[in-house]
PyMOL Python script that loads the backbone (N, CA, C, O; Angstrom):
from pymol import cmd

cmd.read_pdbstr("""\
ATOM      1  N   MET A   1      88.541  97.396  88.795  1.00  0.00           N
ATOM      2  CA  MET A   1      89.005  96.259  88.331  1.00  0.00           C
ATOM      3  C   MET A   1      89.352  95.114  89.028  1.00  0.00           C
ATOM      4  O   MET A   1      90.527  95.127  89.397  1.00  0.00           O
ATOM      5  N   SER A   2      88.685  94.076  89.345  1.00  0.00           N
ATOM      6  CA  SER A   2      89.283  93.041  89.858  1.00  0.00           C
ATOM      7  C   SER A   2      90.365  91.895  88.822  1.00  0.00           C
ATOM      8  O   SER A   2      90.844  91.899  87.688  1.00  0.00           O
ATOM      9  N   ILE A   3      90.359  91.198  89.759  1.00  0.00           N
ATOM     10  CA  ILE A   3      91.260  90.155  89.217  1.00  0.00           C
ATOM     11  C   ILE A   3      90.468  89.117  88.002  1.00  0.00           C
ATOM     12  O   ILE A   3      89.779  88.285  88.593  1.00  0.00           O
ATOM     13  N   ILE A   4      90.408  88.993  86.820  1.00  0.00           N
ATOM     14  CA  ILE A   4      89.510  88.300  85.361  1.00  0.00           C
ATOM     15  C   ILE A   4      90.205  86.722  85.807  1.00  0.00           C
ATOM     16  O   ILE A   4      91.330  86.768  86.305  1.00  0.00           O
ATOM     17  N   ALA A   5      89.810  85.892  85.703  1.00  0.00           N
ATOM     18  CA  ALA A   5      90.226  84.330  85.649  1.00  0.00           C
ATOM     19  C   ALA A   5      90.362  84.036  84.234  1.00  0.00           C
ATOM     20  O   ALA A   5      89.658  84.333  83.269  1.00  0.00           O
ATOM     21  N   HIS A   6      91.480  83.354  84.355  1.00  0.00           N
ATOM     22  CA  HIS A   6      91.440  82.545  82.616  1.00  0.00           C
ATOM     23  C   HIS A   6      90.876  82.136  82.368  1.00  0.00           C
ATOM     24  O   HIS A   6      90.469  81.149  82.982  1.00  0.00           O
ATOM     25  N   SER A   7      90.189  82.711  80.837  1.00  0.00           N
ATOM     26  CA  SER A   7      89.756  82.050  80.125  1.00  0.00           C
ATOM     27  C   SER A   7      89.974  82.027  78.775  1.00  0.00           C
ATOM     28  O   SER A   7      91.116  82.253  78.374  1.00  0.00           O
ATOM     29  N   ASN A   8      89.022  81.778  77.933  1.00  0.00           N
ATOM     30  CA  ASN A   8      89.545  81.827  76.132  1.00  0.00           C
ATOM     31  C   ASN A   8      88.943  83.507  76.019  1.00  0.00           C
ATOM     32  O   ASN A   8      89.499  84.346  75.311  1.00  0.00           O
ATOM     33  N   GLU A   9      87.852  83.757  76.765  1.00  0.00           N
ATOM     34  CA  GLU A   9      87.738  84.955  76.122  1.00  0.00           C
ATOM     35  C   GLU A   9      88.349  86.096  77.169  1.00  0.00           C
ATOM     36  O   GLU A   9      88.092  87.210  76.713  1.00  0.00           O
ATOM     37  N   SER A  10      88.931  86.159  78.173  1.00  0.00           N
ATOM     38  CA  SER A  10      89.877  86.916  78.460  1.00  0.00           C
ATOM     39  C   SER A  10      91.143  86.869  78.305  1.00  0.00           C
ATOM     40  O   SER A  10      91.834  87.847  78.590  1.00  0.00           O
ATOM     41  N   GLN A  11      91.646  85.787  77.851  1.00  0.00           N
ATOM     42  CA  GLN A  11      92.798  85.755  76.944  1.00  0.00           C
ATOM     43  C   GLN A  11      92.479  86.470  75.610  1.00  0.00           C
ATOM     44  O   GLN A  11      93.365  87.226  75.209  1.00  0.00           O
ATOM     45  N   THR A  12      91.517  86.375  74.959  1.00  0.00           N
ATOM     46  CA  THR A  12      91.406  87.044  73.710  1.00  0.00           C
ATOM     47  C   THR A  12      91.260  88.533  73.815  1.00  0.00           C
ATOM     48  O   THR A  12      91.267  89.319  72.868  1.00  0.00           O
ATOM     49  N   LYS A  13      91.117  88.839  75.177  1.00  0.00           N
ATOM     50  CA  LYS A  13      90.897  90.237  75.371  1.00  0.00           C
ATOM     51  C   LYS A  13      92.508  90.787  75.521  1.00  0.00           C
ATOM     52  O   LYS A  13      93.000  91.856  75.160  1.00  0.00           O
ATOM     53  N   TRP A  14      93.018  89.811  76.087  1.00  0.00           N
ATOM     54  CA  TRP A  14      94.738  90.473  76.450  1.00  0.00           C
ATOM     55  C   TRP A  14      95.690  90.155  75.245  1.00  0.00           C
ATOM     56  O   TRP A  14      96.862  90.532  75.245  1.00  0.00           O
ATOM     57  N   ASP A  15      95.150  89.469  74.257  1.00  0.00           N
ATOM     58  CA  ASP A  15      95.441  89.549  72.947  1.00  0.00           C
ATOM     59  C   ASP A  15      95.481  90.737  72.554  1.00  0.00           C
ATOM     60  O   ASP A  15      96.456  91.260  72.016  1.00  0.00           O
ATOM     61  N   ARG A  16      94.036  91.460  72.877  1.00  0.00           N
ATOM     62  CA  ARG A  16      93.566  92.559  72.093  1.00  0.00           C
ATOM     63  C   ARG A  16      94.116  94.069  72.227  1.00  0.00           C
ATOM     64  O   ARG A  16      94.106  95.047  71.480  1.00  0.00           O
ATOM     65  N   GLY A  17      94.686  93.762  73.752  1.00  0.00           N
ATOM     66  CA  GLY A  17      95.436  94.721  74.425  1.00  0.00           C
ATOM     67  C   GLY A  17      94.678  95.140  75.545  1.00  0.00           C
ATOM     68  O   GLY A  17      95.360  95.718  76.390  1.00  0.00           O
ATOM     69  N   GLN A  18      93.373  95.015  75.831  1.00  0.00           N
ATOM     70  CA  GLN A  18      92.606  95.337  76.685  1.00  0.00           C
ATOM     71  C   GLN A  18      92.928  95.339  78.272  1.00  0.00           C
ATOM     72  O   GLN A  18      92.394  96.180  78.996  1.00  0.00           O
ATOM     73  N   PHE A  19      93.752  94.444  78.749  1.00  0.00           N
ATOM     74  CA  PHE A  19      94.100  94.153  79.997  1.00  0.00           C
ATOM     75  C   PHE A  19      95.476  94.325  80.047  1.00  0.00           C
ATOM     76  O   PHE A  19      96.198  93.815  79.190  1.00  0.00           O
ATOM     77  N   LYS A  20      96.094  95.264  81.332  1.00  0.00           N
ATOM     78  CA  LYS A  20      97.520  95.706  81.452  1.00  0.00           C
ATOM     79  C   LYS A  20      98.341  94.899  81.953  1.00  0.00           C
ATOM     80  O   LYS A  20      99.570  94.965  81.968  1.00  0.00           O
ATOM     81  N   VAL A  21      97.363  93.798  82.544  1.00  0.00           N
ATOM     82  CA  VAL A  21      98.253  92.823  83.499  1.00  0.00           C
ATOM     83  C   VAL A  21      98.082  91.362  83.157  1.00  0.00           C
ATOM     84  O   VAL A  21      96.912  90.989  83.241  1.00  0.00           O
ATOM     85  N   MET A  22      98.883  90.519  82.822  1.00  0.00           N
ATOM     86  CA  MET A  22      98.487  89.320  82.718  1.00  0.00           C
ATOM     87  C   MET A  22      99.235  88.278  84.043  1.00  0.00           C
ATOM     88  O   MET A  22     100.460  88.167  83.991  1.00  0.00           O
ATOM     89  N   ILE A  23      98.699  87.756  84.862  1.00  0.00           N
ATOM     90  CA  ILE A  23      99.669  87.336  85.896  1.00  0.00           C
ATOM     91  C   ILE A  23      99.557  85.467  85.651  1.00  0.00           C
ATOM     92  O   ILE A  23      98.715  84.750  85.111  1.00  0.00           O
ATOM     93  N   GLU A  24     100.598  85.253  86.210  1.00  0.00           N
ATOM     94  CA  GLU A  24     101.102  83.468  85.757  1.00  0.00           C
ATOM     95  C   GLU A  24     101.716  83.071  87.112  1.00  0.00           C
ATOM     96  O   GLU A  24     101.944  83.835  88.050  1.00  0.00           O
ATOM     97  N   SER A  25     101.924  81.863  87.062  1.00  0.00           N
ATOM     98  CA  SER A  25     102.413  80.930  87.974  1.00  0.00           C
ATOM     99  C   SER A  25     103.665  80.358  87.471  1.00  0.00           C
ATOM    100  O   SER A  25     103.465  79.712  86.442  1.00  0.00           O
ATOM    101  N   PRO A  26     104.885  80.375  87.848  1.00  0.00           N
ATOM    102  CA  PRO A  26     105.863  79.842  87.165  1.00  0.00           C
ATOM    103  C   PRO A  26     105.680  78.761  87.089  1.00  0.00           C
ATOM    104  O   PRO A  26     106.569  78.397  86.320  1.00  0.00           O
ATOM    105  N   THR A  27     104.794  77.418  87.511  1.00  0.00           N
ATOM    106  CA  THR A  27     104.729  76.292  87.441  1.00  0.00           C
ATOM    107  C   THR A  27     104.345  75.810  85.991  1.00  0.00           C
ATOM    108  O   THR A  27     104.777  74.892  85.294  1.00  0.00           O
ATOM    109  N   SER A  28     103.194  76.947  85.757  1.00  0.00           N
ATOM    110  CA  SER A  28     102.299  76.496  84.426  1.00  0.00           C
ATOM    111  C   SER A  28     102.391  77.425  83.116  1.00  0.00           C
ATOM    112  O   SER A  28     103.048  78.466  83.119  1.00  0.00           O
ATOM    113  N   SER A  29     101.682  76.964  82.002  1.00  0.00           N
ATOM    114  CA  SER A  29     102.164  77.833  80.957  1.00  0.00           C
ATOM    115  C   SER A  29     101.080  78.146  81.336  1.00  0.00           C
ATOM    116  O   SER A  29     101.255  79.361  81.247  1.00  0.00           O
ATOM    117  N   ARG A  30      99.900  78.034  81.758  1.00  0.00           N
ATOM    118  CA  ARG A  30      98.883  78.821  81.293  1.00  0.00           C
ATOM    119  C   ARG A  30      98.439  80.006  82.249  1.00  0.00           C
ATOM    120  O   ARG A  30      98.491  79.792  83.460  1.00  0.00           O
ATOM    121  N   PRO A  31      97.989  81.289  81.772  1.00  0.00           N
ATOM    122  CA  PRO A  31      98.067  82.141  82.857  1.00  0.00           C
ATOM    123  C   PRO A  31      96.752  82.154  83.873  1.00  0.00           C
ATOM    124  O   PRO A  31      95.588  81.825  83.649  1.00  0.00           O
ATOM    125  N   ILE A  32      97.426  82.693  85.153  1.00  0.00           N
ATOM    126  CA  ILE A  32      95.902  82.605  86.093  1.00  0.00           C
ATOM    127  C   ILE A  32      94.941  83.320  85.984  1.00  0.00           C
ATOM    128  O   ILE A  32      93.809  82.859  86.125  1.00  0.00           O
ATOM    129  N   GLY A  33      95.212  84.896  85.648  1.00  0.00           N
ATOM    130  CA  GLY A  33      94.227  85.328  85.501  1.00  0.00           C
ATOM    131  C   GLY A  33      94.789  87.125  84.557  1.00  0.00           C
ATOM    132  O   GLY A  33      95.818  87.161  83.881  1.00  0.00           O
ATOM    133  N   PHE A  34      93.994  88.215  84.718  1.00  0.00           N
ATOM    134  CA  PHE A  34      94.671  89.136  84.117  1.00  0.00           C
ATOM    135  C   PHE A  34      93.853  90.267  84.923  1.00  0.00           C
ATOM    136  O   PHE A  34      92.866  89.977  85.600  1.00  0.00           O
ATOM    137  N   CYS A  35      94.366  91.635  84.790  1.00  0.00           N
ATOM    138  CA  CYS A  35      94.053  92.636  86.096  1.00  0.00           C
ATOM    139  C   CYS A  35      94.453  94.024  85.241  1.00  0.00           C
ATOM    140  O   CYS A  35      94.910  93.958  84.100  1.00  0.00           O
ATOM    141  N   ASP A  36      94.220  95.290  85.945  1.00  0.00           N
ATOM    142  CA  ASP A  36      94.469  96.528  85.437  1.00  0.00           C
ATOM    143  C   ASP A  36      95.754  96.774  86.005  1.00  0.00           C
ATOM    144  O   ASP A  36      96.451  97.463  85.260  1.00  0.00           O
ATOM    145  N   GLY A  37      96.217  96.493  86.909  1.00  0.00           N
ATOM    146  CA  GLY A  37      97.840  96.205  87.487  1.00  0.00           C
ATOM    147  C   GLY A  37      97.583  97.004  88.773  1.00  0.00           C
ATOM    148  O   GLY A  37      98.430  96.970  89.667  1.00  0.00           O
ATOM    149  N   GLY A  38      96.659  97.593  88.887  1.00  0.00           N
ATOM    150  CA  GLY A  38      96.821  98.774  90.365  1.00  0.00           C
ATOM    151  C   GLY A  38      97.035  98.090  91.751  1.00  0.00           C
ATOM    152  O   GLY A  38      96.863  96.910  92.058  1.00  0.00           O
ATOM    153  N   LYS A  39      97.401  99.009  92.408  1.00  0.00           N
ATOM    154  CA  LYS A  39      97.540  98.554  93.971  1.00  0.00           C
ATOM    155  C   LYS A  39      96.599  97.704  94.340  1.00  0.00           C
ATOM    156  O   LYS A  39      97.038  96.576  94.566  1.00  0.00           O
ATOM    157  N   GLU A  40      95.495  97.839  94.478  1.00  0.00           N
ATOM    158  CA  GLU A  40      94.028  97.192  94.398  1.00  0.00           C
ATOM    159  C   GLU A  40      94.522  95.962  93.977  1.00  0.00           C
ATOM    160  O   GLU A  40      94.410  95.277  94.993  1.00  0.00           O
ATOM    161  N   ALA A  41      95.055  95.174  93.010  1.00  0.00           N
ATOM    162  CA  ALA A  41      94.738  93.995  92.124  1.00  0.00           C
ATOM    163  C   ALA A  41      96.132  93.444  93.012  1.00  0.00           C
ATOM    164  O   ALA A  41      95.826  92.467  93.696  1.00  0.00           O
ATOM    165  N   GLU A  42      97.273  93.758  93.126  1.00  0.00           N
ATOM    166  CA  GLU A  42      98.063  93.437  93.892  1.00  0.00           C
ATOM    167  C   GLU A  42      97.998  92.847  95.439  1.00  0.00           C
ATOM    168  O   GLU A  42      98.622  91.917  95.947  1.00  0.00           O
ATOM    169  N   ALA A  43      96.681  94.034  96.172  1.00  0.00           N
ATOM    170  CA  ALA A  43      96.965  93.436  97.493  1.00  0.00           C
ATOM    171  C   ALA A  43      96.023  92.224  97.058  1.00  0.00           C
ATOM    172  O   ALA A  43      96.294  91.140  97.575  1.00  0.00           O
ATOM    173  N   ALA A  44      94.783  92.285  96.031  1.00  0.00           N
ATOM    174  CA  ALA A  44      93.729  91.152  96.008  1.00  0.00           C
ATOM    175  C   ALA A  44      94.863  89.799  96.060  1.00  0.00           C
ATOM    176  O   ALA A  44      94.909  88.995  96.991  1.00  0.00           O
ATOM    177  N   ILE A  45      95.426  89.778  95.277  1.00  0.00           N
ATOM    178  CA  ILE A  45      96.753  88.634  95.077  1.00  0.00           C
ATOM    179  C   ILE A  45      97.262  88.495  96.411  1.00  0.00           C
ATOM    180  O   ILE A  45      97.484  87.386  96.897  1.00  0.00           O
ATOM    181  N   HIS A  46      97.441  89.479  96.970  1.00  0.00           N
ATOM    182  CA  HIS A  46      98.671  88.579  98.738  1.00  0.00           C
ATOM    183  C   HIS A  46      96.955  88.473  99.752  1.00  0.00           C
ATOM    184  O   HIS A  46      96.674  87.946 100.828  1.00  0.00           O
ATOM    185  N   GLU A  47      96.664  88.753  99.390  1.00  0.00           N
ATOM    186  CA  GLU A  47      94.981  88.410  99.990  1.00  0.00           C
ATOM    187  C   GLU A  47      94.368  87.343 100.067  1.00  0.00           C
ATOM    188  O   GLU A  47      93.726  86.990 101.057  1.00  0.00           O
ATOM    189  N   MET A  48      94.520  86.594  98.846  1.00  0.00           N
ATOM    190  CA  MET A  48      93.916  85.174  98.374  1.00  0.00           C
ATOM    191  C   MET A  48      95.053  84.597  99.102  1.00  0.00           C
ATOM    192  O   MET A  48      94.801  84.033 100.166  1.00  0.00           O
ATOM    193  N   ALA A  49      96.517  84.666  98.602  1.00  0.00           N
ATOM    194  CA  ALA A  49      97.203  83.495  99.152  1.00  0.00           C
ATOM    195  C   ALA A  49      97.244  83.726 100.984  1.00  0.00           C
ATOM    196  O   ALA A  49      97.448  82.834 101.807  1.00  0.00           O
ATOM    197  N   MET A  50      97.061  84.754 101.183  1.00  0.00           N
ATOM    198  CA  MET A  50      96.762  84.487 102.878  1.00  0.00           C
ATOM    199  C   MET A  50      95.369  83.627 103.052  1.00  0.00           C
ATOM    200  O   MET A  50      95.317  82.831 103.989  1.00  0.00           O
ATOM    201  N   ARG A  51      94.780  83.700 102.593  1.00  0.00           N
ATOM    202  CA  ARG A  51      93.396  82.929 102.679  1.00  0.00           C
ATOM    203  C   ARG A  51      93.513  81.417 102.371  1.00  0.00           C
ATOM    204  O   ARG A  51      92.716  80.527 102.667  1.00  0.00           O
ATOM    205  N   GLU A  52      94.786  81.321 101.653  1.00  0.00           N
ATOM    206  CA  GLU A  52      95.248  80.393 101.491  1.00  0.00           C
ATOM    207  C   GLU A  52      95.827  79.469 102.503  1.00  0.00           C
ATOM    208  O   GLU A  52      95.811  78.239 102.566  1.00  0.00           O
ATOM    209  N   GLY A  53      96.372  80.427 103.322  1.00  0.00           N
ATOM    210  CA  GLY A  53      97.753  80.261 104.104  1.00  0.00           C
ATOM    211  C   GLY A  53      99.219  79.982 103.544  1.00  0.00           C
ATOM    212  O   GLY A  53      99.988  79.153 104.031  1.00  0.00           O
ATOM    213  N   ALA A  54      99.531  80.919 102.287  1.00  0.00           N
ATOM    214  CA  ALA A  54     100.315  81.107 102.106  1.00  0.00           C
ATOM    215  C   ALA A  54     100.963  82.315 102.235  1.00  0.00           C
ATOM    216  O   ALA A  54     100.237  83.094 102.851  1.00  0.00           O
ATOM    217  N   GLU A  55     102.458  83.016 101.789  1.00  0.00           N
ATOM    218  CA  GLU A  55     102.823  84.322 101.350  1.00  0.00           C
ATOM    219  C   GLU A  55     103.526  83.940 100.135  1.00  0.00           C
ATOM    220  O   GLU A  55     104.126  82.881  99.954  1.00  0.00           O
ATOM    221  N   VAL A  56     103.378  85.026  99.222  1.00  0.00           N
ATOM    222  CA  VAL A  56     103.893  85.176  97.515  1.00  0.00           C
ATOM    223  C   VAL A  56     104.776  86.445  97.796  1.00  0.00           C
ATOM    224  O   VAL A  56     105.017  87.149  98.776  1.00  0.00           O
ATOM    225  N   GLU A  57     105.156  86.403  96.432  1.00  0.00           N
ATOM    226  CA  GLU A  57     106.453  87.868  96.201  1.00  0.00           C
ATOM    227  C   GLU A  57     105.314  87.566  94.370  1.00  0.00           C
ATOM    228  O   GLU A  57     104.653  86.632  93.918  1.00  0.00           O
ATOM    229  N   ILE A  58     105.529  88.402  94.091  1.00  0.00           N
ATOM    230  CA  ILE A  58     105.100  88.912  92.616  1.00  0.00           C
ATOM    231  C   ILE A  58     106.451  89.733  91.857  1.00  0.00           C
ATOM    232  O   ILE A  58     107.146  90.681  92.223  1.00  0.00           O
ATOM    233  N   ASP A  59     106.446  88.880  90.637  1.00  0.00           N
ATOM    234  CA  ASP A  59     107.819  89.694  90.185  1.00  0.00           C
ATOM    235  C   ASP A  59     107.343  90.084  88.987  1.00  0.00           C
ATOM    236  O   ASP A  59     106.777  89.226  88.310  1.00  0.00           O
ATOM    237  N   LYS A  60     107.448  91.259  88.536  1.00  0.00           N
ATOM    238  CA  LYS A  60     106.536  92.124  87.652  1.00  0.00           C
ATOM    239  C   LYS A  60     108.208  92.223  86.081  1.00  0.00           C
ATOM    240  O   LYS A  60     109.367  92.628  86.001  1.00  0.00           O
ATOM    241  N   LYS A  61     107.511  91.772  85.505  1.00  0.00           N
ATOM    242  CA  LYS A  61     108.499  92.114  83.719  1.00  0.00           C
ATOM    243  C   LYS A  61     107.460  93.019  83.209  1.00  0.00           C
ATOM    244  O   LYS A  61     106.269  92.749  83.055  1.00  0.00           O
ATOM    245  N   VAL A  62     108.212  94.402  82.906  1.00  0.00           N
ATOM    246  CA  VAL A  62     107.289  95.038  81.611  1.00  0.00           C
ATOM    247  C   VAL A  62     107.985  94.607  80.383  1.00  0.00           C
ATOM    248  O   VAL A  62     109.121  94.223  80.104  1.00  0.00           O
ATOM    249  N   LEU A  63     106.712  94.846  79.660  1.00  0.00           N
ATOM    250  CA  LEU A  63     106.780  94.725  78.102  1.00  0.00           C
ATOM    251  C   LEU A  63     106.820  96.097  77.255  1.00  0.00           C
ATOM    252  O   LEU A  63     106.413  97.230  77.510  1.00  0.00           O
ATOM    253  N   LYS A  64     107.596  95.429  75.943  1.00  0.00           N
ATOM    254  CA  LYS A  64     107.812  96.493  74.993  1.00  0.00           C
ATOM    255  C   LYS A  64     106.429  97.255  74.984  1.00  0.00           C
ATOM    256  O   LYS A  64     106.639  98.465  74.900  1.00  0.00           O
ATOM    257  N   THR A  65     105.428  97.028  75.027  1.00  0.00           N
ATOM    258  CA  THR A  65     104.254  97.533  74.953  1.00  0.00           C
ATOM    259  C   THR A  65     103.619  98.135  75.886  1.00  0.00           C
ATOM    260  O   THR A  65     102.464  98.537  75.746  1.00  0.00           O
ATOM    261  N   GLY A  66     104.584  98.319  77.382  1.00  0.00           N
ATOM    262  CA  GLY A  66     104.021  99.183  78.280  1.00  0.00           C
ATOM    263  C   GLY A  66     103.418  97.800  79.710  1.00  0.00           C
ATOM    264  O   GLY A  66     103.522  97.695  80.932  1.00  0.00           O
ATOM    265  N   ARG A  67     102.873  97.088  78.701  1.00  0.00           N
ATOM    266  CA  ARG A  67     102.091  95.867  79.595  1.00  0.00           C
ATOM    267  C   ARG A  67     102.861  95.011  80.242  1.00  0.00           C
ATOM    268  O   ARG A  67     103.930  94.720  79.707  1.00  0.00           O
ATOM    269  N   GLU A  68     102.471  94.327  81.697  1.00  0.00           N
ATOM    270  CA  GLU A  68     103.627  93.829  82.506  1.00  0.00           C
ATOM    271  C   GLU A  68     103.205  92.256  82.582  1.00  0.00           C
ATOM    272  O   GLU A  68     102.000  92.080  82.406  1.00  0.00           O
ATOM    273  N   ILE A  69     103.859  91.259  82.777  1.00  0.00           N
ATOM    274  CA  ILE A  69     103.390  90.044  83.041  1.00  0.00           C
ATOM    275  C   ILE A  69     103.674  89.775  84.727  1.00  0.00           C
ATOM    276  O   ILE A  69     104.869  89.689  85.009  1.00  0.00           O
ATOM    277  N   TRP A  70     103.023  89.680  85.499  1.00  0.00           N
ATOM    278  CA  TRP A  70     103.251  89.070  87.105  1.00  0.00           C
ATOM    279  C   TRP A  70     103.160  87.942  87.418  1.00  0.00           C
ATOM    280  O   TRP A  70     102.033  87.451  87.474  1.00  0.00           O
ATOM    281  N   THR A  71     104.709  86.874  87.834  1.00  0.00           N
ATOM    282  CA  THR A  71     104.372  86.140  88.415  1.00  0.00           C
ATOM    283  C   THR A  71     104.642  85.902  89.600  1.00  0.00           C
ATOM    284  O   THR A  71     105.636  86.345  90.176  1.00  0.00           O
ATOM    285  N   VAL A  72     103.690  85.090  90.159  1.00  0.00           N
ATOM    286  CA  VAL A  72     103.261  84.907  91.586  1.00  0.00           C
ATOM    287  C   VAL A  72     103.722  83.500  91.984  1.00  0.00           C
ATOM    288  O   VAL A  72     103.123  82.447  91.768  1.00  0.00           O
ATOM    289  N   ARG A  73     105.023  83.695  92.674  1.00  0.00           N
ATOM    290  CA  ARG A  73     105.626  82.128  93.576  1.00  0.00           C
ATOM    291  C   ARG A  73     105.574  82.905  95.062  1.00  0.00           C
ATOM    292  O   ARG A  73     105.435  84.025  95.555  1.00  0.00           O
ATOM    293  N   PRO A  74     105.783  81.515  95.414  1.00  0.00           N
ATOM    294  CA  PRO A  74     105.342  81.411  96.953  1.00  0.00           C
ATOM    295  C   PRO A  74     107.191  81.726  97.130  1.00  0.00           C
ATOM    296  O   PRO A  74     108.205  81.575  96.449  1.00  0.00           O
ATOM    297  N   ARG A  75     106.678  82.417  98.957  1.00  0.00           N
ATOM    298  CA  ARG A  75     108.237  82.732  99.485  1.00  0.00           C
ATOM    299  C   ARG A  75     109.004  81.552  99.924  1.00  0.00           C
ATOM    300  O   ARG A  75     110.159  81.682 100.329  1.00  0.00           O
TER     301      ARG A  75
END
""", "prot")
cmd.dss("prot")
cmd.show_as("cartoon", "prot")
cmd.util.cbc("prot")
cmd.orient("prot")
């Protein structure tokens, strides 16, 4: 699974537990998107940032449910 952009539909899927990871930015209250949390998803985030000329770090927070919130912030 790749990264799925935030939409009403993807938010509903997150609310129902169908995604393992929510990807967010520290500067916005709205999520960037959702993914399965695999190494490929993490690599895709770094690759997208590099294409835009940026380097990012991903802070990971594990929730009680086992799902995660990844906060993508610039280095």
